[in-house]
C-alpha positions as CSV (number, residue, x, y, z in Angstrom):
1,X,0.0,0.0,0.0
2,X,1.4,3.4,-1.1
3,X,0.4,7.0,-0.5
4,X,0.9,7.7,-4.2
5,X,1.7,5.7,-7.4
6,X,2.9,7.3,-10.6
7,X,1.8,4.8,-13.2
8,X,2.8,4.1,-16.8
9,X,5.3,6.9,-17.4
10,X,8.9,6.9,-18.8
11,X,11.2,7.5,-15.9
12,X,14.4,9.5,-16.6
13,X,17.0,7.6,-14.5
14,X,20.8,8.1,-14.1
15,X,21.3,5.0,-16.3
16,X,18.7,5.6,-18.9
17,X,15.0,6.1,-19.6
18,X,12.7,3.2,-18.6
19,X,9.0,2.6,-18.6
20,X,8.0,1.9,-15.0
21,X,5.8,2.8,-12.0
22,X,7.0,4.6,-8.9
23,X,5.5,4.1,-5.5
24,X,5.7,6.8,-2.8
25,X,5.4,6.4,0.9
26,X,5.9,9.1,3.6
27,X,7.3,11.6,1.1
28,X,10.0,9.3,-0.2
29,X,10.3,7.0,-3.2
30,X,9.5,3.6,-1.8
31,X,9.5,1.4,-4.9
32,X,10.2,1.5,-8.6
33,X,9.2,-1.1,-11.2
34,X,6.0,-2.9,-12.2
35,X,3.4,-1.9,-9.6
36,X,0.3,-2.9,-11.5
37,X,-1.0,-5.0,-8.6
38,X,-0.2,-2.4,-5.9
39,X,-2.7,0.0,-4.4
40,X,-2.4,3.6,-3.3
41,X,-4.5,6.4,-1.9
42,X,-3.8,8.4,-5.0
43,X,-2.7,7.3,-8.5
44,X,-1.4,9.6,-11.2
45,X,-1.7,8.4,-14.7
46,X,1.6,9.2,-16.4
47,X,0.9,7.5,-19.7
48,X,2.6,9.4,-22.5
49,X,4.6,11.5,-20.0
50,X,8.2,11.5,-18.9
51,X,8.8,11.4,-15.2
52,X,11.8,13.5,-14.4
53,X,13.3,13.8,-10.9
54,X,12.1,17.1,-9.5
55,X,13.9,19.9,-11.3
56,X,15.7,22.7,-9.4
57,X,16.4,26.3,-10.2
58,X,19.5,27.0,-8.1
59,X,19.5,30.7,-8.8
60,X,16.5,32.9,-8.0
61,X,15.8,36.2,-6.3
62,X,12.4,36.0,-4.7
63,X,12.7,39.5,-3.2
64,X,11.4,38.7,0.3
65,X,11.9,40.5,2.6
66,X,11.4,43.4,0.1
67,X,8.7,44.5,-2.3
68,X,5.7,42.3,-2.3
69,X,4.4,44.1,-5.4
70,X,7.2,42.6,-7.4
71,X,7.6,39.1,-5.8
72,X,7.4,37.1,-2.6
73,X,8.4,33.6,-1.5
74,X,4.8,32.6,-1.9
75,X,4.3,34.0,-5.3
76,X,7.7,33.0,-6.6
77,X,7.4,29.4,-5.5
78,X,3.8,29.3,-6.9
79,X,5.4,30.4,-10.2
80,X,8.0,27.7,-9.8
81,X,5.6,24.8,-9.4
82,X,3.5,26.1,-12.3
83,X,6.7,25.9,-14.3
84,X,7.5,22.4,-13.2
85,X,10.1,23.1,-10.5
86,X,10.2,21.3,-7.1
87,X,12.9,23.4,-5.4
88,X,14.6,26.8,-5.8
89,X,17.6,28.3,-4.1
90,X,17.0,31.9,-3.1
91,X,19.6,34.7,-3.2
92,X,20.4,36.9,-0.2
93,X,20.2,40.5,-1.7
94,X,16.8,41.2,-0.2
95,X,15.9,44.2,2.0
96,X,17.2,43.6,4.6
97,X,19.9,41.2,3.2
98,X,20.2,37.6,4.5
99,X,23.6,37.9,6.2
100,X,23.2,36.6,9.8
101,X,21.6,33.9,11.8
102,X,18.6,36.0,12.7
103,X,17.7,36.6,9.1
104,X,18.3,32.9,8.2
105,X,15.9,31.9,10.9
106,X,13.3,34.4,9.7
107,X,13.5,33.1,6.1
108,X,13.4,29.5,7.2
109,X,10.1,30.2,9.1
110,X,8.7,32.2,6.1
111,X,9.4,29.2,3.8
112,X,7.5,26.9,6.0
113,X,4.6,29.3,6.1
114,X,4.2,30.2,2.5
115,X,6.4,28.2,0.0
116,X,4.8,25.9,-2.6
117,X,8.1,24.2,-3.3
118,X,11.2,23.5,-1.3
119,X,13.8,26.2,-0.9
120,X,17.5,26.6,-0.2
121,X,18.9,29.7,1.4
122,X,22.0,31.6,0.3
123,X,23.8,33.8,2.8
124,X,25.5,37.0,1.6
125,X,29.1,37.8,2.4
126,X,29.8,41.3,3.6
127,X,32.9,42.9,5.1
128,X,31.2,42.9,8.5
129,X,30.3,39.1,8.6
130,X,33.5,37.6,7.2
131,X,34.5,36.2,10.6
132,X,31.1,34.5,11.0
133,X,30.9,33.0,7.5
134,X,32.4,29.6,8.5
135,X,29.6,29.2,11.0
136,X,26.8,30.7,8.8
137,X,27.6,28.4,5.8
138,X,26.9,25.2,7.9
139,X,23.6,26.5,9.4
140,X,20.7,24.3,8.6
141,X,19.2,24.9,5.1
142,X,22.0,27.2,3.8
143,X,23.0,26.2,0.3
144,X,26.1,28.4,0.0
145,X,27.7,31.7,0.7
146,X,27.1,34.2,-2.1
147,X,29.8,36.8,-3.0
148,X,29.1,39.7,-5.2
149,X,32.5,40.5,-6.6
150,X,30.9,43.1,-8.7
151,X,27.5,44.7,-9.6
152,X,25.8,45.0,-6.2
153,X,24.7,47.8,-3.9
154,X,25.1,48.5,-0.2
155,X,27.4,46.2,1.8
156,X,26.7,43.1,-0.3
157,X,29.9,43.5,-2.4
158,X,33.5,42.5,-1.9
159,X,35.5,43.5,-4.9
160,X,39.1,43.7,-3.7
161,X,41.5,40.7,-3.6
162,X,42.2,41.1,0.1
163,X,38.6,41.0,1.0
164,X,37.9,38.1,-1.4
165,X,40.8,36.1,0.0
166,X,39.5,36.7,3.6
167,X,36.1,35.3,2.6
168,X,37.8,32.2,1.0
169,X,39.8,31.5,4.2
170,X,36.6,31.6,6.4
171,X,35.0,28.2,5.9
172,X,35.3,25.2,3.6
173,X,32.1,24.8,1.5
174,X,31.9,25.9,-2.2
175,X,31.3,29.6,-2.6
176,X,29.0,31.0,-5.3
177,X,30.2,34.1,-7.1
178,X,28.9,36.9,-9.2
179,X,32.0,37.5,-11.3
180,X,32.4,40.9,-12.9
181,X,35.3,43.2,-12.3
182,X,33.9,46.2,-10.3
183,X,37.0,48.4,-11.0
184,X,36.5,48.0,-14.8
185,X,32.8,48.8,-14.4
186,X,33.5,52.0,-12.5
187,X,36.2,53.1,-14.8
188,X,34.1,52.7,-17.9
189,X,30.8,54.0,-16.6
190,X,31.4,57.7,-17.4
191,X,31.6,56.7,-21.1
192,X,27.8,56.0,-21.1
193,X,24.9,58.4,-20.7
194,X,21.2,58.1,-20.0
195,X,19.1,57.4,-23.1
196,X,21.8,55.5,-25.1
197,X,20.6,52.3,-26.8
198,X,20.0,49.3,-24.6
199,X,22.5,47.2,-26.5
200,X,25.2,49.4,-25.0
201,X,24.7,47.4,-21.8
202,X,26.8,44.5,-23.4
203,X,29.5,47.0,-24.4
204,X,29.8,48.5,-20.9
205,X,29.8,45.2,-19.2
206,X,32.0,43.7,-21.8
207,X,33.8,40.3,-22.2
208,X,36.9,41.6,-20.4
209,X,34.8,42.7,-17.4
210,X,33.5,39.2,-16.8
211,X,36.8,37.4,-17.8
212,X,39.0,39.6,-15.6
213,X,36.7,39.0,-12.6
214,X,36.9,35.2,-13.2
215,X,40.6,35.2,-13.7
216,X,41.1,37.0,-10.4
217,X,38.7,34.6,-8.5
218,X,40.5,31.5,-9.9
219,X,43.9,32.8,-8.8
220,X,42.6,33.3,-5.3
221,X,40.7,30.0,-5.3
222,X,44.0,28.1,-6.2
223,X,45.9,30.1,-3.6
224,X,43.5,29.3,-0.8
225,X,42.3,25.9,-2.0
226,X,38.7,27.0,-1.6
227,X,36.1,25.5,-4.0
228,X,34.3,28.0,-6.2
229,X,31.0,28.1,-8.2
230,X,30.9,30.8,-10.9
231,X,27.4,31.9,-11.5
232,X,25.9,32.9,-14.9
233,X,29.1,32.4,-16.9
234,X,28.4,34.4,-20.1
235,X,31.5,34.5,-22.3
236,X,33.3,32.0,-24.6
237,X,36.6,33.2,-23.0
238,X,35.6,32.2,-19.5
239,X,34.2,28.9,-20.5
240,X,37.5,28.0,-22.3
241,X,39.6,29.2,-19.4
242,X,37.6,27.4,-16.7
243,X,38.2,24.1,-18.3
244,X,41.6,24.2,-16.6
245,X,40.1,24.8,-13.2
246,X,37.7,21.8,-13.0
247,X,39.5,20.6,-9.9
248,X,38.3,23.6,-7.9
249,X,35.5,25.3,-9.9
250,X,32.0,24.4,-11.0
251,X,30.1,26.4,-13.6
252,X,26.5,27.7,-14.0
253,X,25.1,29.0,-17.3
254,X,21.7,30.8,-17.5
255,X,18.9,29.7,-19.9
256,X,19.0,33.3,-21.2
257,X,22.6,32.9,-22.4
258,X,21.5,29.6,-24.1
259,X,18.5,31.2,-25.7
260,X,18.8,34.9,-26.4
261,X,21.4,36.9,-28.4
262,X,22.0,40.7,-28.6
263,X,19.1,41.1,-31.1
264,X,16.9,41.0,-28.0
265,X,17.9,44.6,-27.0
266,X,16.3,46.0,-30.2
267,X,13.1,43.9,-29.7
268,X,12.7,44.1,-25.9
269,X,14.6,47.2,-24.7
270,X,14.9,47.2,-20.9
271,X,13.3,43.8,-20.8
272,X,16.5,42.4,-22.2
273,X,18.8,44.1,-19.6
274,X,20.5,41.7,-17.1
275,X,23.9,41.2,-15.5
276,X,26.0,39.8,-16.9
277,X,24.5,40.9,-20.2
278,X,23.0,39.0,-23.1
279,X,25.8,38.8,-25.7
280,X,26.2,37.9,-29.4
281,X,25.8,34.6,-31.1
282,X,29.5,33.6,-30.6
283,X,29.0,33.4,-26.9
284,X,25.7,31.5,-27.1
285,X,27.3,28.9,-29.4
286,X,30.2,28.6,-26.9
287,X,27.7,28.0,-24.1
288,X,26.1,25.2,-26.0
289,X,29.4,23.7,-26.8
290,X,30.2,23.7,-23.0
291,X,26.9,22.1,-22.2
292,X,27.6,19.3,-24.7
293,X,31.2,18.5,-23.5
294,X,30.3,18.7,-19.8
295,X,32.0,21.9,-18.7
296,X,28.6,23.3,-17.5
297,X,27.4,21.8,-14.2
298,X,24.2,23.8,-13.7
299,X,21.6,25.7,-15.7
300,X,19.6,28.3,-13.8
301,X,17.3,31.3,-14.5
302,X,18.7,34.1,-12.3
303,X,15.0,35.0,-11.8
304,X,15.2,38.7,-10.8
305,X,11.8,40.4,-11.1
306,X,11.4,44.2,-11.2
307,X,8.3,46.4,-11.8
308,X,7.4,47.3,-15.3
309,X,8.2,51.0,-14.5
310,X,11.7,50.1,-13.3
311,X,12.3,48.1,-16.5
312,X,11.0,50.8,-18.8
313,X,13.3,53.6,-17.7
314,X,16.0,54.7,-20.2
315,X,19.2,52.8,-20.3
316,X,21.3,52.6,-18.1
317,X,18.8,53.8,-15.5
318,X,16.5,50.8,-16.1
319,X,16.7,47.9,-13.6
320,X,18.9,45.0,-14.5
321,X,17.3,41.5,-14.1
322,X,14.8,39.2,-15.9
323,X,12.1,36.9,-14.8
324,X,12.6,33.2,-15.4
325,X,11.6,30.8,-12.6
326,X,8.3,29.9,-14.4
327,X,9.7,29.7,-17.9
328,X,13.0,27.9,-17.5
329,X,11.6,24.4,-17.7
330,X,9.4,25.1,-20.9
331,X,12.3,26.9,-22.5
332,X,14.8,24.1,-21.8
333,X,12.3,21.4,-22.9
334,X,12.0,23.3,-26.2
335,X,15.8,23.1,-26.5
336,X,15.5,19.3,-25.9
337,X,12.9,19.1,-28.7
338,X,15.2,21.0,-31.0
339,X,18.0,18.5,-30.4
340,X,20.3,20.8,-28.4
341,X,20.5,18.4,-25.4
342,X,18.8,15.3,-24.2
343,X,16.3,14.9,-21.4
344,X,19.0,13.0,-19.4
345,X,21.4,16.0,-19.8
346,X,18.6,18.4,-18.8
347,X,18.1,16.4,-15.6
348,X,21.9,16.4,-15.0
349,X,22.0,20.2,-15.4
350,X,18.8,21.0,-13.3
351,X,18.7,18.2,-10.7
352,X,21.8,16.1,-10.3
353,X,24.1,19.1,-11.0
354,X,22.7,21.3,-8.3
355,X,22.6,18.4,-5.9
356,X,26.2,17.7,-6.6
357,X,27.5,21.3,-6.5
358,X,25.6,22.3,-3.3
359,X,25.5,19.0,-1.4
360,X,21.8,18.5,-1.4
361,X,20.5,15.7,0.8
362,X,18.1,13.2,-0.7
363,X,17.4,15.0,-4.0
364,X,19.0,14.9,-7.4
365,X,17.8,11.6,-8.9
366,X,15.0,9.0,-9.0
367,X,16.1,6.4,-6.5
368,X,14.4,4.5,-3.7
369,X,14.8,6.4,-0.4
370,X,15.1,9.8,-2.1
371,X,12.6,12.6,-1.8
372,X,9.5,11.9,-3.9
373,X,10.0,15.0,-6.1
374,X,8.9,14.7,-9.7
375,X,8.5,17.0,-12.8
376,X,6.0,15.4,-15.2
377,X,6.5,16.6,-18.8
378,X,4.6,16.1,-22.0
379,X,7.1,16.3,-24.9
380,X,4.2,16.2,-27.4
381,X,2.6,19.3,-26.0
382,X,3.2,22.6,-27.9
383,X,2.3,25.8,-26.2
384,X,3.0,29.5,-26.4
385,X,4.3,31.3,-23.3
386,X,1.8,34.1,-22.4
387,X,2.1,36.8,-19.8
388,X,-1.4,36.0,-18.5
389,X,0.1,32.7,-17.3
390,X,2.9,34.4,-15.2
391,X,2.2,34.2,-11.4
392,X,4.8,36.7,-10.3
393,X,3.1,40.0,-9.4
394,X,5.4,41.9,-11.8
395,X,3.5,40.2,-14.6
396,X,6.0,40.0,-17.4
397,X,8.4,37.7,-19.1
398,X,11.0,38.3,-21.8
399,X,9.8,35.1,-23.4
400,X,6.2,36.2,-24.1
401,X,5.2,34.8,-27.5
402,X,7.8,32.0,-27.5
403,X,6.4,28.7,-28.6
404,X,7.7,25.7,-26.7
405,X,7.6,22.1,-27.8
406,X,7.5,20.2,-24.5
407,X,5.7,21.4,-21.4
408,X,5.6,20.6,-17.7
409,X,2.1,19.2,-16.8
410,X,2.7,18.0,-13.2
411,X,4.8,19.0,-10.2
412,X,5.1,16.7,-7.2
413,X,7.0,17.9,-4.1
414,X,7.8,15.2,-1.5
415,X,4.8,13.1,-2.6
416,X,2.4,16.1,-2.7
417,X,0.8,16.8,-6.1
418,X,1.0,20.6,-6.1
419,X,0.4,21.2,-9.8
420,X,-1.5,19.4,-12.6
421,X,-2.3,20.9,-16.0
422,X,-1.8,24.6,-14.9
423,X,-3.8,24.2,-11.7
424,X,-2.0,24.7,-8.3
425,X,-3.5,22.2,-5.8
426,X,-3.9,22.2,-2.1
427,X,-2.0,24.4,0.2
428,X,1.7,25.4,0.4
429,X,3.9,22.3,1.3
430,X,7.4,23.7,0.7
431,X,10.1,23.2,3.3
432,X,13.7,24.3,3.6
433,X,16.1,22.1,1.7
434,X,18.7,20.1,3.6
435,X,22.4,20.3,2.7
436,X,25.5,18.4,3.7
């Protein structure tokens, strides 16, 4: 007797894709195989569907505490489950920032009250909390320390080598970095004035800005022996360079840098502005080459919602950041349908990869004993992304009008069916993610 049986689907397993049933008991996978004679309180018919282990977006900004008119943990995780995600890892640059034990505890409680999917917590490094980072990074439900080595505000930025080295020497777990060189950004900023074309964003925050930041971080990582995770790698130069640092560095690439090129600035204006920027086709092709040969460990969305008013200001005064938590799975499934990667590689990038990089407990694959997290997808389903579908209060997506072949039709979090065919079911069941 099971609590739930997923019957008749094709399971995406680490060793291949197999037609089988999955039985769930007490929030965990209890059996896999032929369960035709078994009984359950609830049965989900998965005929014609692929059963993926629950997909994870390891890079989101849910803005809480902050501006509820833009996003909250409740609305952002509802968007996540509508888009087929079973867990997200939330960044610390909120208002106030998540930089101490008190704020971690507040966020943990908020997740348990309002989240629709599971959630991991980043802690921000500041000059004031460097001495506490070793303790903060091993607090319950903390996925990583996040360092803004460029492009941040307030005290959530450590741009100098001495400060970065001090952070690396406080603790042992892998650190996640926003890698742009702040000195180069400041030096070049006077060259650009309000009202210039949005495509100038990629010129100001150029290849050398990103590459210089990454070279500096790798030199310090080797010096200190501290593992690094470079977020949103956006240049061909960085991807080639980081191949020589696989012993100490893992790599994230965003769906945007796999999907959009600089033509988006002319079409979308401020709704194409993000950091690091969308670049030309050479870099997109390099990102796909790195996905194919294994240099990329994780694909994320960097979901960073802003109000329409903030996005529609002239460049460079417009807010930088794009929504993505609800659209990343449909967009990546469309890439699968177009032959750019396999379903197994997608699972590696958005489930096994995050579990490996961040040390997630009991998530990352379909296996007996693991959490019963599932993303159910219909690869035969074709659908256009519409802004009326977007659950985030900001209400927009840079992918409006994009037709996707392949669509998430079910989301199951620890045995709870939280989404079927666009309908969010029940009440929020999200919990903080556990890490080693």
